[in-house]
Biopython code that builds the backbone (N, CA, C, O; Angstrom):
import numpy as np
from Bio.PDB.StructureBuilder import StructureBuilder

atoms = [
    (1, "MET", "N", (30.804, -19.586, 23.006)),
    (1, "MET", "CA", (29.850, -18.300, 22.854)),
    (1, "MET", "C", (29.612, -18.051, 21.441)),
    (1, "MET", "O", (28.743, -17.261, 21.070)),
    (2, "ILE", "N", (30.392, -18.730, 20.603)),
    (2, "ILE", "CA", (30.136, -18.509, 18.992)),
    (2, "ILE", "C", (28.715, -18.874, 18.765)),
    (2, "ILE", "O", (28.096, -18.228, 17.919)),
    (3, "ALA", "N", (28.107, -19.846, 19.425)),
    (3, "ALA", "CA", (26.837, -20.304, 19.211)),
    (3, "ALA", "C", (25.839, -19.110, 19.225)),
    (3, "ALA", "O", (25.017, -18.973, 18.319)),
    (4, "TYR", "N", (25.922, -18.315, 20.191)),
    (4, "TYR", "CA", (25.018, -17.100, 20.295)),
    (4, "TYR", "C", (25.243, -16.113, 19.173)),
    (4, "TYR", "O", (24.306, -15.422, 18.774)),
    (5, "LEU", "N", (26.397, -16.028, 18.675)),
    (5, "LEU", "CA", (26.484, -15.023, 17.474)),
    (5, "LEU", "C", (25.936, -15.744, 16.249)),
    (5, "LEU", "O", (25.314, -15.067, 15.431)),
    (6, "TYR", "N", (26.111, -17.117, 16.026)),
    (6, "TYR", "CA", (25.359, -17.696, 14.972)),
    (6, "TYR", "C", (23.900, -17.554, 15.076)),
    (6, "TYR", "O", (23.188, -17.258, 14.117)),
    (7, "LEU", "N", (23.461, -17.781, 16.310)),
    (7, "LEU", "CA", (21.969, -17.731, 16.541)),
    (7, "LEU", "C", (21.527, -16.414, 16.255)),
    (7, "LEU", "O", (20.512, -16.281, 15.570)),
    (8, "GLY", "N", (22.186, -15.338, 16.712)),
    (8, "GLY", "CA", (21.933, -13.906, 16.401)),
    (8, "GLY", "C", (21.652, -13.705, 15.028)),
    (8, "GLY", "O", (20.643, -13.119, 14.634)),
    (9, "VAL", "N", (22.658, -14.251, 14.183)),
    (9, "VAL", "CA", (22.826, -13.987, 12.712)),
    (9, "VAL", "C", (21.363, -14.676, 12.230)),
    (9, "VAL", "O", (20.536, -14.042, 11.574)),
    (10, "ALA", "N", (21.194, -15.942, 12.619)),
    (10, "ALA", "CA", (19.960, -16.754, 12.144)),
    (10, "ALA", "C", (18.690, -15.982, 12.438)),
    (10, "ALA", "O", (17.835, -15.816, 11.568)),
    (11, "ILE", "N", (18.572, -15.516, 13.657)),
    (11, "ILE", "CA", (17.401, -14.659, 13.950)),
    (11, "ILE", "C", (17.180, -13.433, 13.181)),
    (11, "ILE", "O", (16.059, -13.090, 12.804)),
    (12, "LEU", "N", (18.262, -12.768, 12.948)),
    (12, "LEU", "CA", (18.215, -11.528, 12.146)),
    (12, "LEU", "C", (17.834, -11.850, 10.759)),
    (12, "LEU", "O", (16.944, -11.198, 10.213)),
    (13, "ALA", "N", (18.442, -12.806, 10.151)),
    (13, "ALA", "CA", (18.042, -13.232, 8.809)),
    (13, "ALA", "C", (16.677, -13.646, 8.760)),
    (13, "ALA", "O", (15.993, -13.278, 7.805)),
    (14, "GLU", "N", (16.168, -14.389, 9.694)),
    (14, "GLU", "CA", (14.618, -14.914, 9.639)),
    (14, "GLU", "C", (13.819, -13.704, 9.789)),
    (14, "GLU", "O", (12.835, -13.595, 9.058)),
    (15, "VAL", "N", (14.075, -12.821, 10.582)),
    (15, "VAL", "CA", (13.269, -11.534, 10.708)),
    (15, "VAL", "C", (13.293, -10.779, 9.410)),
    (15, "VAL", "O", (12.213, -10.356, 8.998)),
    (16, "ILE", "N", (14.321, -10.565, 8.751)),
    (16, "ILE", "CA", (14.376, -10.003, 7.494)),
    (16, "ILE", "C", (13.674, -10.736, 6.530)),
    (16, "ILE", "O", (12.885, -10.139, 5.797)),
    (17, "ALA", "N", (13.850, -11.985, 6.419)),
    (17, "ALA", "CA", (13.113, -12.902, 5.487)),
    (17, "ALA", "C", (11.518, -12.717, 5.629)),
    (17, "ALA", "O", (10.741, -12.475, 4.706)),
    (18, "THR", "N", (11.238, -12.868, 6.853)),
    (18, "THR", "CA", (9.729, -12.819, 7.263)),
    (18, "THR", "C", (9.074, -11.359, 6.876)),
    (18, "THR", "O", (7.955, -11.244, 6.375)),
    (19, "THR", "N", (9.800, -10.453, 7.136)),
    (19, "THR", "CA", (9.320, -9.058, 6.783)),
    (19, "THR", "C", (9.219, -8.970, 5.260)),
    (19, "THR", "O", (8.221, -8.450, 4.760)),
    (20, "ALA", "N", (10.234, -9.467, 4.476)),
    (20, "ALA", "CA", (10.111, -9.371, 3.156)),
    (20, "ALA", "C", (9.094, -10.284, 2.569)),
    (20, "ALA", "O", (8.584, -10.093, 1.465)),
    (21, "LEU", "N", (8.796, -11.378, 3.427)),
    (21, "LEU", "CA", (7.702, -12.257, 2.885)),
    (21, "LEU", "C", (6.351, -11.719, 2.758)),
    (21, "LEU", "O", (5.539, -12.107, 1.917)),
    (22, "ARG", "N", (6.133, -10.762, 3.673)),
    (22, "ARG", "CA", (4.857, -9.915, 3.774)),
    (22, "ARG", "C", (4.909, -9.056, 2.556)),
    (22, "ARG", "O", (3.858, -8.845, 1.951)),
    (23, "ALA", "N", (6.027, -8.542, 2.139)),
    (23, "ALA", "CA", (6.149, -7.575, 1.149)),
    (23, "ALA", "C", (6.071, -8.281, -0.350)),
    (23, "ALA", "O", (5.810, -7.633, -1.363)),
    (24, "SER", "N", (6.312, -9.570, -0.342)),
    (24, "SER", "CA", (6.375, -10.493, -1.517)),
    (24, "SER", "C", (4.991, -10.595, -2.165)),
    (24, "SER", "O", (4.877, -10.877, -3.358)),
    (25, "ASP", "N", (3.961, -10.368, -1.384)),
    (25, "ASP", "CA", (2.581, -10.525, -1.785)),
    (25, "ASP", "C", (2.456, -11.884, -2.494)),
    (25, "ASP", "O", (2.270, -11.957, -3.709)),
    (26, "GLY", "N", (2.573, -13.044, -1.628)),
    (26, "GLY", "CA", (2.448, -14.394, -2.200)),
    (26, "GLY", "C", (3.507, -14.708, -3.288)),
    (26, "GLY", "O", (3.196, -15.464, -4.209)),
    (27, "PHE", "N", (4.771, -14.148, -3.221)),
    (27, "PHE", "CA", (5.690, -14.256, -4.116)),
    (27, "PHE", "C", (5.415, -13.869, -5.475)),
    (27, "PHE", "O", (5.788, -14.509, -6.458)),
    (28, "THR", "N", (4.730, -12.772, -5.498)),
    (28, "THR", "CA", (4.430, -12.108, -6.854)),
    (28, "THR", "C", (5.253, -10.878, -7.113)),
    (28, "THR", "O", (5.195, -10.318, -8.208)),
    (29, "GLN", "N", (6.070, -10.412, -6.070)),
    (29, "GLN", "CA", (7.007, -9.300, -6.250)),
    (29, "GLN", "C", (8.364, -9.896, -6.059)),
    (29, "GLN", "O", (8.781, -10.513, -5.078)),
    (30, "LEU", "N", (9.033, -9.574, -7.274)),
    (30, "LEU", "CA", (10.449, -10.188, -7.357)),
    (30, "LEU", "C", (11.454, -10.053, -6.276)),
    (30, "LEU", "O", (11.939, -11.047, -5.736)),
    (31, "TRP", "N", (11.767, -8.876, -5.960)),
    (31, "TRP", "CA", (12.830, -8.452, -4.970)),
    (31, "TRP", "C", (12.579, -8.869, -3.496)),
    (31, "TRP", "O", (13.487, -9.381, -2.841)),
    (32, "PRO", "N", (11.327, -8.647, -2.968)),
    (32, "PRO", "CA", (10.895, -9.197, -1.693)),
    (32, "PRO", "C", (10.962, -10.578, -1.649)),
    (32, "PRO", "O", (11.329, -11.121, -0.607)),
    (33, "SER", "N", (10.604, -11.350, -2.810)),
    (33, "SER", "CA", (10.650, -12.858, -2.880)),
    (33, "SER", "C", (12.183, -13.292, -2.777)),
    (33, "SER", "O", (12.528, -14.227, -2.054)),
    (34, "ILE", "N", (12.987, -12.627, -3.470)),
    (34, "ILE", "CA", (14.367, -13.046, -3.469)),
    (34, "ILE", "C", (15.009, -12.822, -1.995)),
    (34, "ILE", "O", (15.798, -13.607, -1.470)),
    (35, "ILE", "N", (14.609, -11.799, -1.505)),
    (35, "ILE", "CA", (15.095, -11.464, -0.126)),
    (35, "ILE", "C", (14.490, -12.398, 0.932)),
    (35, "ILE", "O", (15.127, -12.694, 1.942)),
    (36, "SER", "N", (13.442, -12.789, 0.727)),
    (36, "SER", "CA", (12.714, -13.920, 1.611)),
    (36, "SER", "C", (13.594, -15.257, 1.506)),
    (36, "SER", "O", (14.051, -15.834, 2.493)),
    (37, "ILE", "N", (13.775, -15.682, 0.156)),
    (37, "ILE", "CA", (14.390, -17.035, -0.039)),
    (37, "ILE", "C", (15.752, -17.062, 0.635)),
    (37, "ILE", "O", (16.083, -17.911, 1.461)),
    (38, "VAL", "N", (16.579, -15.972, 0.175)),
    (38, "VAL", "CA", (17.937, -15.796, 0.589)),
    (38, "VAL", "C", (17.960, -15.800, 2.150)),
    (38, "VAL", "O", (18.650, -16.589, 2.796)),
    (39, "GLY", "N", (17.155, -14.859, 2.697)),
    (39, "GLY", "CA", (17.091, -14.822, 4.152)),
    (39, "GLY", "C", (16.883, -16.151, 5.035)),
    (39, "GLY", "O", (17.476, -16.485, 6.061)),
    (40, "TYR", "N", (15.884, -16.794, 4.341)),
    (40, "TYR", "CA", (15.514, -18.061, 4.959)),
    (40, "TYR", "C", (16.776, -19.070, 4.894)),
    (40, "TYR", "O", (17.057, -19.781, 5.860)),
    (41, "VAL", "N", (17.459, -19.084, 3.787)),
    (41, "VAL", "CA", (18.509, -19.906, 3.516)),
    (41, "VAL", "C", (19.641, -19.515, 4.589)),
    (41, "VAL", "O", (20.155, -20.380, 5.298)),
    (42, "VAL", "N", (19.952, -18.332, 4.655)),
    (42, "VAL", "CA", (21.038, -17.864, 5.681)),
    (42, "VAL", "C", (20.584, -18.166, 7.118)),
    (42, "VAL", "O", (21.399, -18.493, 7.980)),
    (43, "ALA", "N", (19.319, -18.055, 7.350)),
    (43, "ALA", "CA", (18.753, -18.258, 8.600)),
    (43, "ALA", "C", (18.931, -19.571, 9.063)),
    (43, "ALA", "O", (19.381, -19.802, 10.185)),
    (44, "PHE", "N", (18.565, -20.549, 8.172)),
    (44, "PHE", "CA", (18.592, -22.068, 8.519)),
    (44, "PHE", "C", (20.161, -22.484, 8.475)),
    (44, "PHE", "O", (20.595, -23.361, 9.221)),
    (45, "TYR", "N", (20.887, -21.867, 7.649)),
    (45, "TYR", "CA", (22.432, -22.241, 7.743)),
    (45, "TYR", "C", (22.980, -21.913, 9.158)),
    (45, "TYR", "O", (23.619, -22.730, 9.819)),
    (46, "PHE", "N", (22.689, -20.682, 9.564)),
    (46, "PHE", "CA", (23.377, -20.273, 10.810)),
    (46, "PHE", "C", (22.671, -21.030, 12.078)),
    (46, "PHE", "O", (23.297, -21.317, 13.098)),
    (47, "LEU", "N", (21.290, -21.313, 11.877)),
    (47, "LEU", "CA", (20.773, -22.120, 12.869)),
    (47, "LEU", "C", (21.342, -23.583, 12.964)),
    (47, "LEU", "O", (21.372, -24.179, 14.041)),
    (48, "SER", "N", (21.750, -24.084, 11.895)),
    (48, "SER", "CA", (22.452, -25.469, 11.755)),
    (48, "SER", "C", (23.869, -25.285, 12.376)),
    (48, "SER", "O", (24.392, -26.215, 12.989)),
    (49, "LEU", "N", (24.483, -24.092, 12.218)),
    (49, "LEU", "CA", (25.878, -23.981, 12.963)),
    (49, "LEU", "C", (25.533, -23.794, 14.495)),
    (49, "LEU", "O", (26.342, -24.240, 15.309)),
    (50, "THR", "N", (24.548, -23.252, 14.881)),
    (50, "THR", "CA", (24.155, -23.064, 16.283)),
    (50, "THR", "C", (24.100, -24.452, 16.946)),
    (50, "THR", "O", (24.668, -24.677, 18.015)),
    (51, "LEU", "N", (23.378, -25.392, 16.254)),
    (51, "LEU", "CA", (23.028, -26.660, 16.814)),
    (51, "LEU", "C", (24.071, -27.572, 17.058)),
    (51, "LEU", "O", (23.879, -28.605, 17.699)),
    (52, "ARG", "N", (25.461, -27.171, 16.458)),
    (52, "ARG", "CA", (26.494, -28.068, 16.721)),
    (52, "ARG", "C", (26.975, -28.070, 18.264)),
    (52, "ARG", "O", (27.720, -28.944, 18.708)),
    (53, "THR", "N", (26.523, -27.111, 18.953)),
    (53, "THR", "CA", (27.038, -26.792, 20.326)),
    (53, "THR", "C", (25.798, -26.431, 21.332)),
    (53, "THR", "O", (25.936, -26.398, 22.554)),
    (54, "MET", "N", (24.604, -26.174, 20.673)),
    (54, "MET", "CA", (23.596, -25.757, 21.576)),
    (54, "MET", "C", (22.499, -26.791, 21.394)),
    (54, "MET", "O", (22.300, -27.228, 20.261)),
    (55, "PRO", "N", (21.764, -27.219, 22.427)),
    (55, "PRO", "CA", (20.610, -28.140, 22.319)),
    (55, "PRO", "C", (19.570, -27.497, 21.447)),
    (55, "PRO", "O", (19.363, -26.284, 21.477)),
    (56, "VAL", "N", (18.906, -28.347, 20.656)),
    (56, "VAL", "CA", (17.948, -27.952, 19.722)),
    (56, "VAL", "C", (16.654, -27.182, 20.429)),
    (56, "VAL", "O", (16.055, -26.235, 19.921)),
    (57, "GLY", "N", (16.406, -27.692, 21.494)),
    (57, "GLY", "CA", (15.202, -27.171, 22.351)),
    (57, "GLY", "C", (15.510, -25.766, 22.822)),
    (57, "GLY", "O", (14.651, -24.885, 22.785)),
    (58, "ILE", "N", (16.685, -25.570, 23.246)),
    (58, "ILE", "CA", (17.089, -24.294, 23.851)),
    (58, "ILE", "C", (17.251, -23.219, 22.651)),
    (58, "ILE", "O", (16.813, -22.072, 22.737)),
    (59, "ALA", "N", (17.940, -23.732, 21.510)),
    (59, "ALA", "CA", (18.163, -22.801, 20.397)),
    (59, "ALA", "C", (16.804, -22.416, 19.796)),
    (59, "ALA", "O", (16.660, -21.275, 19.358)),
    (60, "TYR", "N", (15.854, -23.257, 19.752)),
    (60, "TYR", "CA", (14.526, -23.044, 19.086)),
    (60, "TYR", "C", (13.781, -22.031, 19.970)),
    (60, "TYR", "O", (13.179, -21.061, 19.510)),
    (61, "ALA", "N", (13.873, -22.346, 21.329)),
    (61, "ALA", "CA", (13.147, -21.405, 22.312)),
    (61, "ALA", "C", (13.609, -19.974, 22.147)),
    (61, "ALA", "O", (12.821, -19.032, 22.238)),
    (62, "ILE", "N", (14.898, -19.828, 21.903)),
    (62, "ILE", "CA", (15.565, -18.545, 21.862)),
    (62, "ILE", "C", (15.233, -17.913, 20.533)),
    (62, "ILE", "O", (14.880, -16.738, 20.436)),
    (63, "TRP", "N", (15.364, -18.774, 19.471)),
    (63, "TRP", "CA", (15.174, -18.366, 18.068)),
    (63, "TRP", "C", (13.662, -17.871, 17.966)),
    (63, "TRP", "O", (13.400, -16.750, 17.531)),
    (64, "SER", "N", (12.720, -18.728, 18.373)),
    (64, "SER", "CA", (11.153, -18.247, 18.177)),
    (64, "SER", "C", (10.806, -17.056, 19.238)),
    (64, "SER", "O", (9.958, -16.190, 19.024)),
    (65, "GLY", "N", (11.542, -17.148, 20.327)),
    (65, "GLY", "CA", (10.976, -15.947, 21.286)),
    (65, "GLY", "C", (11.497, -14.713, 20.830)),
    (65, "GLY", "O", (10.763, -13.728, 20.744)),
    (66, "VAL", "N", (12.688, -14.673, 20.533)),
    (66, "VAL", "CA", (13.319, -13.195, 20.078)),
    (66, "VAL", "C", (12.770, -12.997, 18.682)),
    (66, "VAL", "O", (12.590, -11.834, 18.321)),
    (67, "GLY", "N", (12.481, -13.985, 17.852)),
    (67, "GLY", "CA", (11.956, -13.725, 16.481)),
    (67, "GLY", "C", (10.501, -13.150, 16.557)),
    (67, "GLY", "O", (10.117, -12.223, 15.844)),
    (68, "ILE", "N", (9.727, -13.790, 17.492)),
    (68, "ILE", "CA", (8.323, -13.318, 17.666)),
    (68, "ILE", "C", (8.274, -11.833, 18.131)),
    (68, "ILE", "O", (7.382, -11.114, 17.681)),
    (69, "VAL", "N", (9.124, -11.371, 18.949)),
    (69, "VAL", "CA", (9.306, -9.961, 19.297)),
    (69, "VAL", "C", (9.690, -9.075, 18.165)),
    (69, "VAL", "O", (9.064, -8.061, 17.856)),
    (70, "LEU", "N", (10.783, -9.528, 17.548)),
    (70, "LEU", "CA", (11.361, -8.695, 16.510)),
    (70, "LEU", "C", (10.460, -8.607, 15.318)),
    (70, "LEU", "O", (10.332, -7.526, 14.744)),
    (71, "ILE", "N", (9.842, -9.655, 14.921)),
    (71, "ILE", "CA", (8.944, -9.479, 13.772)),
    (71, "ILE", "C", (7.675, -8.747, 14.131)),
    (71, "ILE", "O", (7.050, -8.107, 13.285)),
    (72, "SER", "N", (7.323, -8.837, 15.306)),
    (72, "SER", "CA", (6.154, -7.949, 15.724)),
    (72, "SER", "C", (6.453, -6.488, 15.661)),
    (72, "SER", "O", (5.702, -5.648, 15.165)),
    (73, "LEU", "N", (7.577, -6.268, 16.188)),
    (73, "LEU", "CA", (8.173, -4.861, 16.092)),
    (73, "LEU", "C", (8.320, -4.369, 14.758)),
    (73, "LEU", "O", (8.011, -3.202, 14.520)),
    (74, "ALA", "N", (8.790, -5.180, 13.788)),
    (74, "ALA", "CA", (8.947, -4.875, 12.457)),
    (74, "ALA", "C", (7.591, -4.574, 11.752)),
    (74, "ALA", "O", (7.406, -3.607, 11.013)),
    (75, "GLY", "N", (6.676, -5.509, 12.064)),
    (75, "GLY", "CA", (5.322, -5.314, 11.522)),
    (75, "GLY", "C", (4.694, -3.892, 11.957)),
    (75, "GLY", "O", (4.035, -3.182, 11.197)),
    (76, "TRP", "N", (4.970, -3.621, 13.159)),
    (76, "TRP", "CA", (4.398, -2.261, 13.858)),
    (76, "TRP", "C", (5.192, -1.107, 13.109)),
    (76, "TRP", "O", (4.593, -0.160, 12.600)),
    (77, "LEU", "N", (6.481, -1.231, 13.073)),
    (77, "LEU", "CA", (7.334, -0.128, 12.371)),
    (77, "LEU", "C", (7.033, 0.000, 10.937)),
    (77, "LEU", "O", (6.712, 1.097, 10.480)),
    (78, "ILE", "N", (7.116, -1.051, 10.196)),
    (78, "ILE", "CA", (7.112, -1.049, 8.605)),
    (78, "ILE", "C", (5.661, -1.158, 8.084)),
    (78, "ILE", "O", (5.333, -0.505, 7.093)),
    (79, "TYR", "N", (4.880, -1.875, 8.650)),
    (79, "TYR", "CA", (3.531, -2.227, 8.040)),
    (79, "TYR", "C", (2.403, -1.513, 8.864)),
    (79, "TYR", "O", (1.246, -1.543, 8.447)),
    (80, "LYS", "N", (2.729, -0.874, 10.027)),
    (80, "LYS", "CA", (1.878, 0.003, 10.768)),
    (80, "LYS", "C", (0.744, -1.019, 11.448)),
    (80, "LYS", "O", (-0.413, -0.634, 11.621)),
    (81, "GLN", "N", (1.139, -2.212, 11.775)),
    (81, "GLN", "CA", (0.156, -3.133, 12.425)),
    (81, "GLN", "C", (0.335, -2.740, 13.792)),
    (81, "GLN", "O", (1.357, -2.334, 14.346)),
    (82, "LEU", "N", (-0.955, -2.945, 14.303)),
    (82, "LEU", "CA", (-1.054, -2.517, 15.836)),
    (82, "LEU", "C", (-0.902, -3.565, 16.669)),
    (82, "LEU", "O", (-1.297, -4.689, 16.358)),
    (83, "LEU", "N", (-0.274, -3.276, 17.885)),
    (83, "LEU", "CA", (0.016, -4.280, 18.966)),
    (83, "LEU", "C", (-0.864, -3.688, 20.075)),
    (83, "LEU", "O", (-0.677, -2.545, 20.492)),
    (84, "ASP", "N", (-1.830, -4.495, 20.541)),
    (84, "ASP", "CA", (-2.576, -4.178, 21.780)),
    (84, "ASP", "C", (-1.978, -4.608, 23.081)),
    (84, "ASP", "O", (-1.046, -5.411, 23.106)),
    (85, "LEU", "N", (-2.445, -4.141, 24.051)),
    (85, "LEU", "CA", (-1.874, -4.497, 25.499)),
    (85, "LEU", "C", (-1.637, -6.014, 25.658)),
    (85, "LEU", "O", (-0.555, -6.406, 26.093)),
    (86, "PRO", "N", (-2.547, -6.818, 25.344)),
    (86, "PRO", "CA", (-2.316, -8.372, 25.640)),
    (86, "PRO", "C", (-1.081, -8.770, 24.789)),
    (86, "PRO", "O", (-0.230, -9.532, 25.248)),
    (87, "ALA", "N", (-0.996, -8.241, 23.534)),
    (87, "ALA", "CA", (0.184, -8.754, 22.626)),
    (87, "ALA", "C", (1.395, -8.140, 23.226)),
    (87, "ALA", "O", (2.419, -8.822, 23.184)),
    (88, "ILE", "N", (1.452, -6.979, 23.770)),
    (88, "ILE", "CA", (2.717, -6.452, 24.390)),
    (88, "ILE", "C", (3.061, -7.234, 25.571)),
    (88, "ILE", "O", (4.202, -7.678, 25.700)),
    (89, "ILE", "N", (2.137, -7.437, 26.457)),
    (89, "ILE", "CA", (2.336, -8.215, 27.736)),
    (89, "ILE", "C", (2.776, -9.672, 27.242)),
    (89, "ILE", "O", (3.725, -10.175, 27.843)),
    (90, "GLY", "N", (2.239, -10.331, 26.307)),
    (90, "GLY", "CA", (2.543, -11.583, 25.917)),
    (90, "GLY", "C", (4.037, -11.655, 25.377)),
    (90, "GLY", "O", (4.750, -12.628, 25.622)),
    (91, "MET", "N", (4.453, -10.599, 24.651)),
    (91, "MET", "CA", (5.815, -10.448, 24.039)),
    (91, "MET", "C", (6.757, -10.314, 25.335)),
    (91, "MET", "O", (7.802, -10.964, 25.382)),
    (92, "GLY", "N", (6.408, -9.535, 26.298)),
    (92, "GLY", "CA", (7.122, -9.315, 27.450)),
    (92, "GLY", "C", (7.388, -10.687, 28.248)),
    (92, "GLY", "O", (8.490, -10.957, 28.724)),
    (93, "LEU", "N", (6.404, -11.421, 28.332)),
    (93, "LEU", "CA", (6.437, -12.737, 28.919)),
    (93, "LEU", "C", (7.451, -13.690, 28.161)),
    (93, "LEU", "O", (8.249, -14.432, 28.734)),
    (94, "ILE", "N", (7.305, -13.561, 26.786)),
    (94, "ILE", "CA", (8.258, -14.359, 25.996)),
    (94, "ILE", "C", (9.683, -14.003, 26.164)),
    (94, "ILE", "O", (10.558, -14.864, 26.244)),
    (95, "MET", "N", (9.931, -12.642, 26.220)),
    (95, "MET", "CA", (11.290, -12.253, 26.489)),
    (95, "MET", "C", (11.746, -12.627, 27.838)),
    (95, "MET", "O", (12.909, -12.990, 28.018)),
    (96, "ALA", "N", (10.855, -12.553, 28.829)),
    (96, "ALA", "CA", (11.240, -12.995, 30.073)),
    (96, "ALA", "C", (11.569, -14.507, 30.177)),
    (96, "ALA", "O", (12.318, -14.885, 31.077)),
    (97, "GLY", "N", (11.066, -15.340, 29.339)),
    (97, "GLY", "CA", (11.505, -16.631, 29.339)),
    (97, "GLY", "C", (12.770, -16.896, 28.663)),
    (97, "GLY", "O", (13.558, -17.742, 29.087)),
    (98, "VAL", "N", (12.989, -16.173, 27.593)),
    (98, "VAL", "CA", (14.278, -16.184, 26.913)),
    (98, "VAL", "C", (15.321, -15.680, 27.892)),
    (98, "VAL", "O", (16.363, -16.333, 27.931)),
    (99, "ILE", "N", (15.229, -14.758, 28.589)),
    (99, "ILE", "CA", (16.186, -14.162, 29.609)),
    (99, "ILE", "C", (16.346, -15.227, 30.761)),
    (99, "ILE", "O", (17.477, -15.366, 31.228)),
    (100, "VAL", "N", (15.300, -16.001, 31.265)),
    (100, "VAL", "CA", (15.426, -16.911, 32.146)),
    (100, "VAL", "C", (16.281, -18.102, 31.647)),
    (100, "VAL", "O", (17.094, -18.631, 32.405)),
    (101, "ILE", "N", (16.115, -18.494, 30.464)),
    (101, "ILE", "CA", (16.817, -19.601, 29.831)),
    (101, "ILE", "C", (18.323, -19.113, 29.786)),
    (101, "ILE", "O", (19.192, -19.916, 30.126)),
    (102, "ASN", "N", (18.649, -17.929, 29.411)),
    (102, "ASN", "CA", (20.020, -17.609, 29.225)),
    (102, "ASN", "C", (20.634, -17.378, 30.501)),
    (102, "ASN", "O", (21.833, -17.620, 30.640)),
    (103, "LEU", "N", (19.923, -16.923, 31.473)),
    (103, "LEU", "CA", (20.781, -16.585, 32.763)),
    (103, "LEU", "C", (20.827, -17.785, 33.700)),
    (103, "LEU", "O", (21.705, -17.828, 34.562)),
    (104, "PHE", "N", (19.946, -18.743, 33.581)),
    (104, "PHE", "CA", (19.745, -19.684, 34.635)),
    (104, "PHE", "C", (19.855, -21.066, 34.109)),
    (104, "PHE", "O", (20.075, -21.961, 34.926)),
    (105, "SER", "N", (19.726, -21.374, 32.789)),
    (105, "SER", "CA", (19.660, -22.756, 32.270)),
    (105, "SER", "C", (21.219, -23.194, 32.170)),
    (105, "SER", "O", (22.066, -22.439, 31.691)),
    (106, "LYS", "N", (21.502, -24.430, 32.647)),
    (106, "LYS", "CA", (22.750, -25.053, 32.602)),
    (106, "LYS", "C", (22.839, -25.722, 30.974)),
    (106, "LYS", "O", (23.946, -25.918, 30.474)),
    (107, "SER", "N", (21.911, -25.958, 30.423)),
    (107, "SER", "CA", (21.868, -26.603, 29.255)),
    (107, "SER", "C", (21.829, -25.781, 27.923)),
    (107, "SER", "O", (21.413, -26.274, 26.875)),
    (108, "THR", "N", (22.277, -24.526, 28.027)),
    (108, "THR", "CA", (22.177, -23.695, 26.922)),
    (108, "THR", "C", (23.377, -24.105, 25.994)),
    (108, "THR", "O", (23.077, -24.375, 24.831)),
    (109, "VAL", "N", (24.544, -24.175, 26.317)),
    (109, "VAL", "CA", (25.717, -24.613, 25.464)),
    (109, "VAL", "C", (26.492, -25.730, 26.029)),
    (109, "VAL", "O", (26.886, -25.567, 27.183)),
    (110, "HIS", "N", (26.793, -26.856, 25.422)),
    (110, "HIS", "CA", (27.649, -27.828, 25.992)),
    (110, "HIS", "C", (28.856, -28.045, 25.066)),
    (110, "HIS", "O", (29.732, -28.855, 25.373)),
]
sb = StructureBuilder()
sb.init_structure("model")
sb.init_model(0)
sb.init_chain("A")
sb.init_seg("    ")
for serial, (resi, resn, name, xyz) in enumerate(atoms, 1):
    if name == "N":
        sb.init_residue(resn, " ", resi, " ")
    sb.init_atom(name, np.array(xyz, "f"), 0.0, 1.0, " ", f" {name:<3s}", serial, name[0])
structure = sb.get_structure()
């Protein structure tokens, strides 16, 4: 189950990095740029640890699904970006898919 901890750290680091990437203004702002670069390095390092025991397709499905929802929420909270009903429904479906994978898939961790 350590793979899920690693994957959680990877997802969180990627969300922080992507949020800072928006603030970096095309890498013209120093601190957001540094946060983005460090965040992505941390994210990919922990994703690589996850892939030691979790199939790449499953890890990537969870990574991207949870990441989409979290970065959308960050954009809404931090940058006041609007989420319309189709976006919210779509994210709900994405999360449903992540839940199905985690609850019912026999291929999550080997």
